RODO-2510 file (C-alpha; in nm, 4 decimals, decimal comma):
residues 228
     n   res          X          Y          Z
     1     m    -0,4958    -4,5714     5,8699
     2     m    -0,4800    -4,2812     5,6540
     3     d    -0,7641    -4,2725     5,4359
     4     l    -0,7259    -4,3510     5,0551
     5     p    -0,7229    -4,0678     4,8100
     6     k    -1,1089    -3,9645     4,6932
     7     l    -1,1066    -4,0481     4,3258
     8     d    -1,4123    -3,9326     4,1015
     9     a    -1,6386    -4,1900     3,9116
    10     r    -1,4020    -4,1968     3,6015
    11     l    -1,0858    -4,2575     3,7973
    12     a    -1,2663    -4,5034     4,0075
    13     a    -1,4031    -4,6870     3,7111
    14     l    -1,0207    -4,6820     3,5786
    15     a    -0,8595    -4,8058     3,9170
    16     g    -1,1541    -5,0887     3,8975
    17     l    -0,9778    -5,2378     3,5722
    18     v    -0,6658    -5,2510     3,6747
    19     r    -0,5455    -5,5840     3,7294
    20     p    -0,4170    -5,6614     4,0868
    21     g    -0,0376    -5,7079     4,1578
    22     v     0,1204    -5,5520     3,8317
    23     r     0,2927    -5,2666     3,7954
    24     v     0,1204    -4,9489     3,6224
    25     a     0,2375    -4,6551     3,4159
    26     d    -0,0040    -4,3731     3,4574
    27     i     0,0607    -4,1779     3,1542
    28     g    -0,0419    -3,7983     3,1957
    29     t    -0,0923    -3,8490     3,5793
    30     d    -0,2067    -3,4586     3,6690
    31     h    -0,1938    -3,4700     4,0796
    32     g    -0,1305    -3,8614     4,0792
    33     y    -0,4287    -3,9560     4,2488
    34     l    -0,5175    -4,2314     4,0309
    35     i    -0,1578    -4,3984     4,1075
    36     s    -0,1714    -4,2920     4,4464
    37     w    -0,4945    -4,4885     4,5413
    38     l    -0,3551    -4,7839     4,3408
    39     a    -0,0473    -4,7788     4,5391
    40     a    -0,1897    -4,6845     4,8767
    41     s    -0,4949    -4,9452     4,8533
    42     g    -0,2339    -5,2249     4,7721
    43     k    -0,3692    -5,2541     4,4635
    44     i    -0,0516    -5,2995     4,2723
    45     p     0,3101    -5,3094     4,4035
    46     g     0,3821    -4,9644     4,2496
    47     g     0,4740    -4,8576     3,9293
    48     c     0,5619    -4,5047     3,7354
    49     a     0,3709    -4,1456     3,6693
    50     c     0,4590    -3,9918     3,3825
    51     d     0,3810    -3,6251     3,2822
    52     i     0,5025    -3,4017     3,0095
    53     h     0,5349    -3,1103     3,2478
    54     k     0,7316    -3,0346     3,5724
    55     k     0,4192    -2,8834     3,7570
    56     p     0,1835    -3,1861     3,7566
    57     l     0,4978    -3,4308     3,8782
    58     e     0,5297    -3,2047     4,1179
    59     k     0,1627    -3,2032     4,2187
    60     a     0,1768    -3,6159     4,2064
    61     a     0,5098    -3,6132     4,4317
    62     f     0,3417    -3,4567     4,7009
    63     s     0,0126    -3,6783     4,6643
    64     l     0,2766    -4,0024     4,6838
    65     s     0,4626    -3,8574     5,0024
    66     q     0,1171    -3,7719     5,1477
    67     y     0,0272    -4,1210     5,1002
    68     g     0,3856    -4,2702     5,2554
    69     i     0,4056    -4,4572     4,8597
    70     a     0,6977    -4,2248     4,7070
    71     e     0,9272    -4,4968     4,7039
    72     r     0,7306    -4,7412     4,5276
    73     v     0,6339    -4,4753     4,2349
    74     e     0,8729    -4,3510     3,9944
    75     l     0,8252    -3,9760     3,8889
    76     i     0,8914    -3,9533     3,5308
    77     l     0,9318    -3,6163     3,3100
    78     c     0,8678    -3,7300     2,9500
    79     d     0,6116    -3,6941     2,6482
    80     g     0,4183    -3,9799     2,6639
    81     l     0,5938    -4,3679     2,6985
    82     q     0,9054    -4,2105     2,5513
    83     g     1,0840    -4,2464     2,9260
    84     v     0,9257    -4,5600     3,0223
    85     s     1,1042    -4,8699     3,0069
    86     p     0,9017    -5,2377     2,8921
    87     s     1,0039    -5,3563     3,2700
    88     q     0,8328    -5,0748     3,4534
    89     c     0,4835    -5,1723     3,3909
    90     e     0,2076    -5,4168     3,2955
    91     d    -0,1006    -5,1868     3,2825
    92     i    -0,1057    -4,8764     3,0712
    93     i    -0,3061    -4,5854     3,1636
    94     i    -0,3535    -4,2814     2,9359
    95     a    -0,6796    -4,1056     2,9922
    96     g    -0,8217    -3,7418     2,9894
    97     m    -0,6820    -3,6702     2,6345
    98     g    -0,8219    -3,6802     2,2770
    99     g    -0,8190    -3,9881     2,0902
   100     d    -0,5817    -3,8856     1,8247
   101     t    -0,3024    -3,8074     2,1269
   102     i    -0,3950    -4,1173     2,2622
   103     w    -0,2943    -4,3086     1,9462
   104     g     0,0198    -4,1118     1,9070
   105     i     0,1088    -4,1730     2,2262
   106     l     0,1094    -4,5474     2,1671
   107     s     0,2342    -4,5493     1,8094
   108     d     0,5632    -4,3836     1,9349
   109     v     0,7072    -4,6985     2,1280
   110     p     0,7106    -4,9996     1,9509
   111     w     0,7808    -5,2462     2,2771
   112     i     0,3789    -5,1998     2,3225
   113     r     0,3001    -5,4092     2,0701
   114     c     0,3198    -5,7250     2,2792
   115     s     0,0130    -5,9499     2,4271
   116     r     0,1611    -5,9084     2,7873
   117     y     0,0516    -5,5485     2,8083
   118     q    -0,2956    -5,4212     2,8998
   119     f    -0,3990    -5,0672     2,7853
   120     l    -0,6532    -4,8275     2,9775
   121     l    -0,7710    -4,5554     2,7372
   122     q    -1,0055    -4,2944     2,8215
   123     p    -1,0358    -4,0599     2,5061
   124     m    -1,2136    -3,7267     2,5683
   125     t    -1,2955    -3,6693     2,1959
   126     k    -1,2445    -3,8421     1,8784
   127     q    -1,2816    -4,2006     2,0351
   128     e    -1,4352    -4,3357     1,6820
   129     k    -1,0492    -4,2526     1,5302
   130     l    -0,8812    -4,4178     1,8039
   131     r    -1,0949    -4,7394     1,7944
   132     k    -1,0122    -4,7614     1,4300
   133     a    -0,6187    -4,6789     1,4778
   134     l    -0,6186    -4,9551     1,7141
   135     y    -0,7823    -5,2574     1,5198
   136     q    -0,6037    -5,1341     1,1922
   137     n    -0,2432    -5,1834     1,3776
   138     g    -0,3483    -5,4942     1,5372
   139     f    -0,4906    -5,4055     1,8862
   140     i    -0,8381    -5,5162     1,9616
   141     l    -1,0889    -5,3779     2,2643
   142     t    -1,1775    -5,6294     2,5110
   143     k    -1,3867    -5,4438     2,6827
   144     e    -1,6050    -5,0802     2,7088
   145     i    -1,7450    -4,8852     2,9613
   146     a    -1,9387    -4,6087     2,9918
   147     v    -1,9395    -4,3600     3,3093
   148     a    -2,1488    -4,0850     3,3991
   149     s    -1,9531    -3,8197     3,5993
   150     g    -2,0882    -3,4641     3,6429
   151     n    -2,2517    -3,3857     3,3004
   152     f    -2,0372    -3,5877     3,1287
   153     c    -2,0651    -3,9525     3,0197
   154     y    -1,6858    -4,0893     2,9615
   155     c    -1,5940    -4,3989     2,7381
   156     i    -1,3137    -4,6454     2,9208
   157     m    -1,1456    -4,8798     2,6699
   158     v    -0,9531    -5,1871     2,7801
   159     s    -0,7232    -5,3091     2,5024
   160     r    -0,4329    -5,5437     2,4136
   161     y    -0,2145    -5,6056     2,1302
   162     t    -0,3045    -5,9479     1,9211
   163     g    -0,0962    -5,8451     1,5870
   164     q    -0,4051    -5,9288     1,3706
   165     k    -0,5178    -5,5850     1,1562
   166     q    -0,8417    -5,5392     1,1045
   167     e    -1,0801    -5,2856     0,9412
   168     i    -1,4051    -5,2390     1,1822
   169     t    -1,7177    -5,0651     1,0577
   170     a    -1,8201    -4,7603     1,0981
   171     d    -2,0897    -4,8015     1,3772
   172     f    -1,8033    -5,0181     1,5782
   173     a    -1,5764    -4,7138     1,5194
   174     w    -1,8559    -4,4584     1,6413
   175     g    -2,0423    -4,6915     1,9205
   176     g    -1,7453    -4,9760     1,9930
   177     l    -1,8785    -5,2423     2,2273
   178     l    -2,1180    -4,9979     2,3749
   179     k    -2,3485    -5,0024     2,1253
   180     e    -2,4549    -5,3546     2,2637
   181     d    -2,4717    -5,2581     2,6051
   182     p    -2,7677    -5,2067     2,7636
   183     s    -2,6829    -4,9873     3,0852
   184     p    -2,8214    -4,6610     3,1285
   185     e    -2,4669    -4,5239     3,1027
   186     a    -2,3765    -4,6848     2,7975
   187     c    -2,7349    -4,5298     2,6771
   188     v    -2,6658    -4,1910     2,7584
   189     y    -2,3015    -4,2356     2,5630
   190     i    -2,4739    -4,3671     2,2386
   191     k    -2,7339    -4,0545     2,2379
   192     h    -2,4283    -3,8555     2,2828
   193     v    -2,2862    -4,0340     2,0259
   194     c    -2,5797    -3,9691     1,7411
   195     k    -2,5708    -3,6094     1,8334
   196     r    -2,2118    -3,5872     1,7440
   197     l    -2,3068    -3,7885     1,4050
   198     e    -2,5905    -3,5256     1,3812
   199     t    -2,3855    -3,2293     1,4130
   200     r    -2,1090    -3,3628     1,1724
   201     l    -2,3106    -3,4464     0,8856
   202     a    -2,5036    -3,1143     0,8965
   203     g    -2,1705    -2,9686     0,8972
   204     l    -2,0860    -3,1501     0,5831
   205     r    -2,3942    -3,1064     0,4378
   206     q    -2,3452    -2,7322     0,4956
   207     s    -2,0210    -2,7084     0,2806
   208     g    -2,1412    -2,9122     0,0176
   209     e    -1,9099    -3,2434     0,0630
   210     f    -2,0190    -3,5926    -0,0163
   211     s    -1,7205    -3,7894     0,1038
   212     a    -1,6457    -4,1115     0,2467
   213     e    -1,7137    -3,9577     0,5531
   214     a    -2,0183    -3,8378     0,4688
   215     d    -2,1246    -4,1686     0,4084
   216     e    -1,9398    -4,3502     0,6955
   217     c    -2,1428    -4,1003     0,9385
   218     r    -2,4890    -4,1924     0,7732
   219     q    -2,3865    -4,5618     0,8248
   220     a    -2,3163    -4,5401     1,1471
   221     l    -2,6347    -4,3013     1,2475
   222     s    -2,8821    -4,5464     1,0958
   223     i    -2,7633    -4,8204     1,3132
   224     l    -2,6795    -4,6449     1,6101
   225     d    -2,9963    -4,4391     1,6157
   226     r    -3,2137    -4,7551     1,6309
   227     q    -3,0396    -4,8476     1,9340
   228     r    -3,1164    -4,5215     2,1241
***
């Protein structure tokens, strides 16, 4: 039996959160390693790998053919979820992008506002904006995990749609469910968040801005700093 694709800690964590037996849409698939692992391991029957550029899809096609699963995963050249139909997936993975970009992808297609879908989101930046947008638009976070890989500590969010729109506190926007997580990885993540908040506050002070954003940053830092 051929060895499975090798996944780094970040991709392995995402793979572990996928529900067995569902079809997956891998948005921004890059080399296709994640969906290749999911299909080749038998965890999922198949799905689709999407990217806005041709080159990553060509690399994904090679990975899929290498592991003999090309017929089980459709390659789609599209922007975000624009080329995906509601019947093609149950779990949707959007990883390795900014939080605002991830929300832009989700907000572009109305059919994802349905409780049957699970969203696995891994924002590289602007995590606080993504959390706010999710809750303001009827989504909730059911789980968050922090993953250390190399010199970085990544946050992975698991989300679903409920239709109940909510405002969240500043500390939850910045720390999410990880602020209550005692794991070493979550503690490192919260420390990094506090440093970001300190840097942002210093910039606002230097510019002489006393805004609602500054108030939110101070509130979040005062709570999260006690937990790191």
